[in-house]
C-alpha positions as CSV (number, residue, x, y, z in Angstrom):
1,M,-13.3,-2.4,-2.3
2,V,-13.9,0.0,-5.3
3,D,-16.8,2.3,-4.8
4,R,-18.0,2.7,-8.4
5,G,-20.6,5.3,-7.5
6,K,-18.0,7.6,-6.0
7,I,-15.8,7.2,-9.0
8,E,-18.6,8.0,-11.4
9,E,-19.5,11.1,-9.4
10,A,-15.8,12.2,-9.3
11,V,-15.4,11.7,-13.1
12,R,-18.5,13.8,-13.7
13,L,-17.1,16.6,-11.5
14,L,-13.7,16.3,-13.3
15,L,-15.4,16.6,-16.7
16,E,-17.3,19.7,-15.5
17,G,-14.1,21.1,-13.9
18,I,-12.3,21.1,-17.3
19,G,-15.2,22.8,-19.0
20,E,-16.9,19.7,-20.6
21,D,-20.5,18.9,-20.8
22,A,-20.7,15.5,-19.0
23,D,-24.1,14.9,-20.6
24,R,-23.0,15.2,-24.2
25,E,-23.3,12.1,-26.3
26,G,-19.6,11.2,-26.3
27,L,-19.2,11.7,-22.5
28,R,-22.5,10.4,-21.2
29,D,-21.3,6.9,-20.4
30,T,-17.7,7.9,-19.6
31,P,-18.1,8.0,-15.8
32,E,-19.4,4.4,-15.8
33,R,-16.6,3.3,-18.2
34,V,-13.9,4.9,-16.0
35,S,-15.3,3.3,-12.9
36,R,-15.1,-0.2,-14.5
37,M,-11.6,0.6,-15.7
38,Y,-10.5,1.6,-12.2
39,E,-12.0,-1.5,-10.8
40,E,-9.8,-3.5,-13.1
41,I,-6.5,-1.5,-13.0
42,F,-6.6,-1.1,-9.2
43,G,-7.5,-4.8,-8.6
44,G,-4.3,-5.3,-6.6
45,M,-5.8,-3.4,-3.7
46,E,-7.9,-6.4,-2.9
47,T,-5.3,-9.2,-3.4
48,S,-2.2,-10.4,-1.6
49,A,0.9,-11.8,-3.1
50,K,0.8,-14.6,-0.6
51,E,-2.1,-16.3,-2.4
52,H,0.1,-16.6,-5.5
53,L,3.4,-17.5,-3.7
54,S,1.9,-20.1,-1.2
55,K,1.9,-23.1,-3.6
56,T,5.5,-24.3,-3.8
57,F,7.3,-27.3,-5.1
58,T,10.3,-29.1,-3.6
59,A,13.5,-28.4,-5.6
60,E,16.9,-30.1,-5.3
61,N,18.5,-27.5,-7.5
62,N,19.1,-24.4,-5.4
63,E,20.8,-22.3,-8.1
64,M,19.6,-18.9,-9.2
65,I,16.3,-18.7,-11.1
66,V,15.6,-15.6,-13.2
67,E,12.3,-14.5,-14.7
68,K,12.9,-11.5,-16.9
69,D,10.9,-9.1,-19.0
70,I,7.7,-9.4,-17.0
71,L,5.6,-6.6,-18.6
72,F,3.5,-4.4,-16.2
73,H,1.4,-1.3,-16.1
74,S,0.9,0.7,-13.0
75,T,-0.4,4.1,-11.9
76,C,1.7,6.7,-10.2
77,E,0.2,7.9,-6.9
78,H,1.5,11.4,-7.4
79,H,-0.3,12.3,-10.7
80,I,-2.6,9.3,-11.2
81,M,-0.9,8.7,-14.5
82,P,0.4,5.4,-15.9
83,F,3.9,4.1,-15.7
84,Y,4.9,0.9,-17.4
85,G,7.8,-1.3,-18.2
86,K,9.5,-4.5,-17.3
87,V,10.3,-6.4,-14.1
88,H,13.2,-8.8,-13.8
89,I,13.2,-11.2,-10.8
90,A,16.0,-13.5,-9.6
91,Y,15.8,-15.7,-6.5
92,I,18.0,-18.5,-5.0
93,P,15.7,-21.2,-3.6
94,D,16.3,-22.9,-0.4
95,G,14.6,-26.2,-1.1
96,K,11.4,-24.9,-2.7
97,V,10.4,-23.1,-5.8
98,V,7.2,-21.5,-7.1
99,G,5.6,-21.9,-10.5
100,I,7.1,-19.2,-12.8
101,S,3.7,-17.7,-13.6
102,K,3.3,-16.9,-9.9
103,L,6.2,-14.4,-10.1
104,A,4.3,-12.5,-12.8
105,R,1.1,-12.7,-10.7
106,T,3.1,-11.2,-7.8
107,V,4.2,-8.3,-10.0
108,E,0.5,-7.7,-10.9
109,V,-0.6,-7.6,-7.3
110,F,1.7,-4.6,-6.6
111,A,1.4,-3.0,-10.0
112,R,-2.4,-2.8,-9.8
113,R,-2.4,-0.2,-7.0
114,L,-1.7,3.5,-6.8
115,Q,2.1,3.2,-6.5
116,I,5.6,4.5,-6.8
117,Q,8.2,2.5,-8.6
118,E,10.6,2.4,-5.7
119,K,8.0,1.0,-3.3
120,M,6.7,-1.5,-5.9
121,T,10.3,-2.9,-6.4
122,A,10.8,-3.4,-2.7
123,Q,7.3,-4.9,-2.2
124,I,7.9,-7.5,-4.9
125,A,11.3,-8.5,-3.3
126,D,10.0,-8.5,0.2
127,S,6.9,-10.6,-0.6
128,I,9.1,-13.2,-2.3
129,M,11.5,-13.3,0.7
130,E,8.6,-13.6,3.1
131,N,6.6,-16.2,1.3
132,L,9.3,-18.4,-0.3
133,N,12.1,-18.0,2.3
134,P,14.8,-18.1,-0.5
135,R,18.5,-17.6,0.2
136,G,18.2,-14.3,-1.7
137,V,16.1,-12.3,-4.2
138,M,16.9,-9.5,-6.5
139,V,14.3,-7.4,-8.4
140,M,14.9,-4.8,-11.1
141,V,12.2,-2.6,-12.5
142,Q,12.6,-0.5,-15.7
143,A,9.7,1.9,-16.4
144,E,8.6,4.9,-18.4
145,H,6.5,7.3,-16.5
146,M,3.8,9.2,-18.3
147,C,4.0,12.0,-15.7
148,M,7.5,12.7,-17.2
149,T,6.7,12.1,-20.9
150,M,3.2,13.7,-21.3
151,R,3.5,16.6,-18.9
152,G,6.1,18.5,-16.9
153,I,9.6,18.0,-18.4
154,K,8.2,16.0,-21.5
155,K,11.0,13.6,-22.0
156,P,9.5,10.5,-23.8
157,G,11.7,7.5,-23.9
158,S,13.4,8.2,-20.6
159,R,13.3,5.2,-18.2
160,T,13.6,4.9,-14.4
161,V,15.5,1.9,-13.1
162,T,15.1,0.6,-9.5
163,V,16.9,-2.4,-8.0
164,V,16.4,-4.1,-4.7
165,A,18.6,-6.9,-3.3
166,R,17.8,-9.1,-0.4
167,G,19.6,-12.0,1.3
168,E,22.7,-13.3,-0.5
169,F,22.3,-10.8,-3.3
170,E,23.0,-8.0,-0.8
171,T,26.5,-9.1,-0.1
172,N,27.6,-11.2,-3.0
173,S,28.8,-9.0,-5.9
174,E,29.3,-12.1,-8.1
175,L,25.6,-13.0,-7.8
176,K,24.6,-9.4,-8.6
177,N,26.8,-9.3,-11.7
178,L,25.4,-12.6,-12.9
179,F,21.9,-11.2,-12.5
180,F,22.7,-8.1,-14.4
181,N,24.4,-10.1,-17.2
182,M,21.4,-12.4,-17.5
183,V,18.9,-9.5,-17.6
184,N,21.0,-7.7,-20.2
185,S,21.5,-10.8,-22.5
């Protein structure tokens, strides 16, 4: 549960720490605004992917399903700066499917936490495997990290790509290649 009082206190200290007057007109309400924002962007801390992936439908077609270009925003746990991009998910059902919006909701559960991209990619794949019991799942995340573009090396436009394969995708190169072709089309 987000403790808005602690966040507001921390923001005031941060403002003072960088030499600002936390009581000046433009900053007076900033601690409260930031606490509301954090409550929203870290809302995944209080939710589980299971609640989104538990409602399934029987499916006779057990061919690969791909949901691509799911936009997300997350926050890097190393610098508390945003990273954002797209998630692409493929799974091969084993008799049951989930509504396609539930895949995007699953992405949101894990993106709305202090996070690293590598872990988020695996969490999405593992939650789909655990809750849908498909024959396989593959997740690709492409993201730009503000900690690389705004500070440090300052390389805007560079993207980090992470891929996780589970089940049949781990051993079947043909399935992997089909997924990559579908994502890149």
